[in-house]
C-alpha positions as CSV (number, residue, x, y, z in Angstrom):
1,M,-56.0,37.9,-14.9
2,I,-56.8,34.9,-13.1
3,Y,-54.5,33.0,-15.4
4,K,-51.6,35.4,-14.5
5,R,-52.1,35.1,-10.8
6,F,-52.0,31.2,-11.1
7,I,-48.8,31.4,-13.0
8,K,-47.3,33.6,-10.2
9,K,-48.6,31.3,-7.6
10,L,-47.3,28.4,-9.5
11,I,-43.8,30.1,-9.9
12,L,-43.7,30.8,-6.1
13,A,-44.6,27.3,-5.2
14,F,-41.6,26.0,-7.4
15,D,-39.4,28.4,-5.9
16,I,-40.3,27.3,-2.3
17,M,-40.0,23.7,-3.4
18,E,-36.6,24.3,-4.8
19,E,-35.4,26.1,-1.8
20,R,-36.7,23.1,0.4
21,I,-34.8,20.6,-1.8
22,N,-31.6,22.6,-1.6
23,E,-32.0,22.7,2.2
24,I,-32.2,19.0,2.3
25,G,-29.2,18.6,0.2
26,F,-27.2,20.9,2.4
27,K,-28.2,18.8,5.4
28,C,-26.9,15.5,3.8
29,L,-23.7,16.5,1.9
30,E,-22.4,13.1,2.1
31,S,-25.0,11.1,0.7
32,R,-26.7,10.3,-2.7
33,D,-29.8,12.4,-1.5
34,A,-27.6,15.5,-1.6
35,V,-26.7,14.6,-5.3
36,R,-30.4,14.0,-6.1
37,A,-31.4,17.2,-4.5
38,F,-28.9,19.4,-6.4
39,S,-29.3,17.7,-9.5
40,A,-33.1,18.2,-9.3
41,T,-32.5,22.0,-8.8
42,N,-29.4,22.2,-11.2
43,N,-27.7,23.7,-8.0
44,K,-24.0,23.4,-9.3
45,K,-22.6,25.1,-6.2
46,G,-24.5,22.4,-4.2
47,L,-22.8,19.9,-6.2
48,L,-19.5,21.3,-5.6
49,K,-20.1,21.2,-2.1
50,V,-20.7,17.5,-2.3
51,I,-17.7,16.9,-4.3
52,E,-15.6,18.8,-1.6
53,A,-17.1,17.0,1.1
54,A,-17.0,13.5,-0.3
55,G,-13.5,14.2,-1.7
56,K,-11.9,14.1,1.7
57,K,-13.1,10.6,2.5
58,I,-11.8,7.5,0.8
59,D,-15.1,5.7,1.0
60,K,-17.0,8.4,-0.7
61,K,-15.4,8.2,-4.0
62,Y,-18.3,7.0,-5.8
63,L,-20.1,10.1,-4.5
64,V,-17.6,12.3,-6.0
65,E,-18.1,10.6,-9.2
66,E,-21.9,10.8,-9.3
67,A,-21.9,14.5,-8.3
68,F,-19.3,15.3,-10.9
69,D,-21.4,13.4,-13.5
70,S,-24.4,15.8,-12.5
71,Y,-22.2,18.8,-12.4
72,F,-21.2,18.5,-16.0
73,D,-24.4,17.8,-17.9
74,A,-24.7,16.2,-21.4
75,E,-24.1,19.3,-23.1
76,N,-21.0,20.2,-21.4
77,K,-19.6,16.6,-21.7
78,F,-20.3,16.8,-25.4
79,K,-18.3,19.8,-25.8
80,F,-15.3,18.4,-23.9
81,L,-15.7,15.2,-26.0
82,K,-15.7,17.1,-29.2
83,S,-12.4,18.7,-28.1
84,F,-11.1,15.2,-27.7
85,R,-12.3,14.2,-31.2
86,K,-10.6,17.1,-32.8
87,W,-7.3,16.3,-30.9
88,Y,-7.8,12.6,-32.0
89,S,-8.5,13.4,-35.7
90,D,-5.4,15.9,-35.8
91,K,-3.4,12.9,-34.9
92,G,-4.5,11.2,-38.2
93,F,-7.1,8.8,-36.5
94,E,-10.7,8.2,-37.3
95,Y,-12.9,8.6,-34.4
96,V,-14.6,5.6,-32.9
97,T,-17.2,5.3,-30.3
98,P,-15.6,3.1,-27.6
99,H,-13.9,6.0,-26.3
100,I,-17.3,7.3,-25.2
101,I,-17.1,4.4,-22.5
102,S,-13.9,6.0,-21.2
103,F,-15.4,9.5,-21.3
104,S,-18.3,8.2,-19.1
105,N,-15.7,7.9,-16.3
106,L,-13.9,11.3,-16.9
107,C,-14.1,12.0,-13.4
108,K,-11.5,9.2,-12.2
109,H,-9.4,9.5,-15.3
110,A,-8.9,13.2,-15.2
111,N,-8.4,12.9,-11.4
112,M,-5.4,10.4,-12.1
113,A,-4.0,12.7,-14.9
114,H,-4.1,16.0,-12.9
115,R,-2.3,14.0,-9.9
116,I,0.7,12.5,-11.6
117,A,1.1,14.5,-14.9
118,G,3.7,16.8,-13.2
119,N,5.8,13.8,-12.2
120,Y,6.9,13.0,-15.7
121,D,8.8,14.7,-18.5
122,I,6.8,13.1,-21.4
123,G,3.9,10.8,-21.9
124,I,3.4,8.3,-24.9
125,G,0.0,6.9,-25.8
126,I,-0.4,3.6,-27.5
127,A,-3.0,4.1,-30.3
128,K,-5.9,3.8,-30.1
129,G,-6.7,2.4,-26.7
130,G,-4.3,4.8,-24.8
131,L,-5.2,8.0,-26.6
132,F,-8.2,9.2,-24.2
133,L,-5.4,9.1,-21.3
134,T,-2.9,10.7,-23.6
135,Y,-5.4,13.6,-24.3
136,L,-6.1,14.1,-20.7
137,F,-2.4,14.2,-19.6
138,D,-1.8,16.5,-22.3
139,F,-4.7,18.7,-21.1
140,F,-3.1,19.0,-17.8
141,G,0.2,20.0,-19.2
142,L,2.4,17.0,-20.0
143,E,4.1,16.9,-23.4
144,T,2.9,13.7,-25.2
145,R,3.5,11.7,-28.2
146,V,1.6,8.7,-29.9
147,I,2.8,5.4,-31.1
148,E,1.1,2.5,-32.9
149,A,2.2,-1.0,-31.5
150,H,0.8,-4.4,-31.9
151,A,1.9,-7.7,-30.3
152,H,-1.2,-9.3,-29.1
153,K,-0.6,-12.7,-30.8
154,E,2.5,-14.8,-30.5
155,D,2.2,-16.1,-34.2
156,E,1.9,-12.6,-35.7
157,P,4.5,-10.0,-36.4
158,K,5.1,-7.3,-33.8
159,T,4.9,-3.7,-35.0
160,F,6.0,-0.5,-33.7
161,K,5.7,3.1,-35.2
162,W,5.8,6.6,-33.9
163,V,2.9,8.6,-35.1
164,D,4.4,11.9,-33.8
165,R,8.2,12.8,-34.6
166,I,10.5,12.4,-31.6
167,D,13.9,13.4,-30.7
168,N,15.8,10.7,-28.7
169,L,16.7,13.3,-26.1
170,K,13.2,13.7,-25.2
171,I,13.4,10.3,-23.6
172,K,17.0,9.5,-22.6
173,D,17.4,10.2,-19.0
174,K,13.9,11.2,-18.8
175,K,10.7,10.1,-16.6
176,V,8.5,8.5,-19.2
177,I,4.9,7.4,-18.7
178,L,3.1,5.0,-21.2
179,F,-0.8,5.2,-21.7
180,E,-3.0,2.2,-22.6
181,D,-6.5,1.3,-21.9
182,D,-6.1,-2.0,-20.4
183,I,-3.8,-5.2,-20.4
184,V,-4.9,-8.8,-20.9
185,S,-1.7,-10.8,-21.8
186,G,0.6,-7.9,-21.3
187,R,2.4,-8.6,-24.5
188,T,2.1,-5.4,-26.5
189,A,2.8,-3.4,-23.3
190,I,6.1,-5.5,-22.6
191,Y,7.1,-5.1,-26.4
192,V,6.8,-1.3,-26.2
193,A,8.8,-1.3,-23.0
194,E,11.5,-3.0,-24.7
195,K,11.4,-0.6,-27.7
196,L,11.3,2.5,-25.3
197,R,14.2,1.1,-23.2
198,E,16.3,1.6,-26.2
199,Y,16.0,5.3,-25.9
200,E,17.5,4.9,-22.2
201,P,14.9,6.6,-20.1
202,E,15.5,7.2,-16.5
203,Q,12.2,5.8,-15.7
204,L,9.5,4.2,-17.3
205,D,5.8,3.8,-15.9
206,L,2.6,2.5,-17.3
207,A,-0.8,4.2,-16.8
208,L,-4.2,2.4,-17.7
209,I,-7.8,3.2,-17.8
210,H,-9.1,0.0,-16.3
211,D,-7.7,-1.8,-13.3
212,P,-5.4,-4.7,-14.4
213,N,-6.3,-6.8,-11.4
214,D,-9.9,-6.8,-12.7
215,I,-9.2,-7.4,-16.4
216,M,-6.5,-10.0,-15.9
217,G,-8.3,-11.6,-13.0
218,D,-11.4,-12.1,-15.2
219,Q,-9.3,-13.7,-17.9
220,F,-7.6,-15.9,-15.6
221,Q,-11.0,-16.9,-14.0
222,R,-12.3,-17.7,-17.5
223,D,-9.5,-19.9,-18.4
224,A,-9.9,-22.0,-15.1
225,D,-13.6,-22.2,-15.8
226,S,-12.8,-23.4,-19.3
227,K,-10.2,-25.9,-17.9
228,F,-12.7,-27.1,-15.2
229,K,-15.3,-27.8,-17.7
230,K,-13.1,-29.6,-20.1
231,E,-12.0,-32.0,-17.3
232,F,-15.4,-32.3,-15.7
233,P,-18.0,-31.6,-18.4
234,K,-21.0,-32.9,-16.3
235,A,-20.2,-30.6,-13.1
236,R,-21.6,-27.2,-13.1
237,N,-18.9,-26.1,-10.6
238,P,-16.4,-27.4,-8.0
239,W,-19.3,-27.9,-5.3
240,D,-20.7,-30.5,-7.4
241,L,-17.8,-32.7,-6.7
242,K,-17.8,-32.3,-3.0
243,D,-18.6,-36.0,-2.7
244,Q,-15.7,-37.2,-5.0
245,P,-12.5,-36.5,-3.1
246,E,-10.1,-36.9,-5.8
247,S,-12.2,-35.0,-8.5
248,S,-12.7,-32.3,-5.9
249,A,-9.0,-32.1,-5.0
250,R,-8.3,-31.6,-8.7
251,A,-10.8,-28.9,-9.1
252,N,-9.3,-27.1,-6.4
253,E,-6.0,-27.4,-8.0
254,I,-7.4,-25.8,-11.2
255,Y,-8.5,-22.7,-9.4
256,A,-5.5,-22.6,-7.1
257,E,-3.5,-21.9,-10.4
258,I,-5.2,-18.4,-10.6
259,P,-2.1,-16.2,-9.8
260,D,-1.9,-13.5,-7.3
261,L,-2.6,-10.2,-9.2
262,S,-1.3,-7.5,-6.6
263,D,0.3,-4.5,-8.5
264,E,3.7,-5.7,-7.6
265,K,3.1,-9.2,-9.0
266,I,1.7,-8.0,-12.1
267,L,4.8,-5.7,-12.6
268,K,7.2,-8.5,-11.9
269,N,5.4,-11.4,-13.9
270,Y,3.4,-9.7,-16.7
271,L,4.8,-6.1,-17.2
272,K,8.6,-6.5,-17.2
273,G,10.3,-3.2,-18.1
274,Y,8.1,-1.0,-16.1
275,N,8.9,0.7,-12.7
276,H,5.6,1.6,-11.6
277,L,1.8,0.8,-12.5
278,H,-1.0,3.4,-12.3
279,Y,-4.7,3.1,-13.1
280,S,-7.6,5.4,-12.3
281,D,-9.1,3.5,-9.4
282,K,-6.2,3.8,-7.4
283,F,-6.5,7.4,-6.7
284,D,-8.4,9.4,-4.1
285,Y,-10.0,12.8,-4.5
286,S,-8.1,14.7,-2.2
287,N,-7.2,17.3,-4.7
288,L,-10.0,18.6,-7.0
289,D,-8.3,21.6,-8.5
290,W,-8.7,19.9,-12.0
291,I,-12.6,20.4,-11.8
292,K,-12.2,24.2,-11.9
293,K,-9.8,23.8,-15.1
294,I,-12.0,21.6,-17.0
295,D,-15.1,23.9,-16.1
296,E,-13.2,26.9,-17.5
297,F,-12.0,25.1,-20.4
298,I,-15.6,24.0,-21.4
299,K,-17.0,27.5,-20.8
300,N,-14.6,28.9,-23.2
301,L,-15.2,26.5,-26.1
């Protein structure tokens, strides 16, 4: 009898604590404290409120992503991932784990796919890096196809092959978007653009998982660091040469060679053949209808 009373009091105490935690969450919707509060109480309505409130503000994108990550728990994420794996294997590919990295950022990738899928007639994914975006755009209603293409190294043969059958009329005079995970040199993307331009599309755009400014910027930074080390093996960085005017000037020249990597410059200098460049981090969260669609889809799996 005493044990039962204790359990009842304990349950009541937890209920009161949960209520207080939720109250805290609703009082600070545009903060990480709200995400922590609603995550602790598994309050999905509260998490949606955070997403809706933060989605209206450009400087709160991180909060949308954190709340989304809590809204879809590990079990639901696995269900969605399982659906992607099936789609992936149906294309004839063996599933590999790197796509889990992409899946961990499902929020931003799904947001981009939902925002622009309706702007195109067909999407084409480069296997294997572009397949997660291909799946998401397909999920949001865009007709898609898959290709295999390689042109990473100048001294190796270039390859281009359709995985899915394609009618020329699907591309001719159409708005086409190509999917890839990232670009470093841009060779494969340029080669694919050349091949697709043979089909005479009206527009050819590129969508990436990763911000090319970061990926290419890191590569150019590493190249500059390597060049600096080769010319000044005893110096740790340009600052070490501040008392040597000529050497310091040369070091500044090396790092000044790192190019401007605005989207416009990337398209002009490294992605010839494309009209527009998209990547997930470019988009705000002003339209969140896609969350309901993913939620309903997972519930029906």
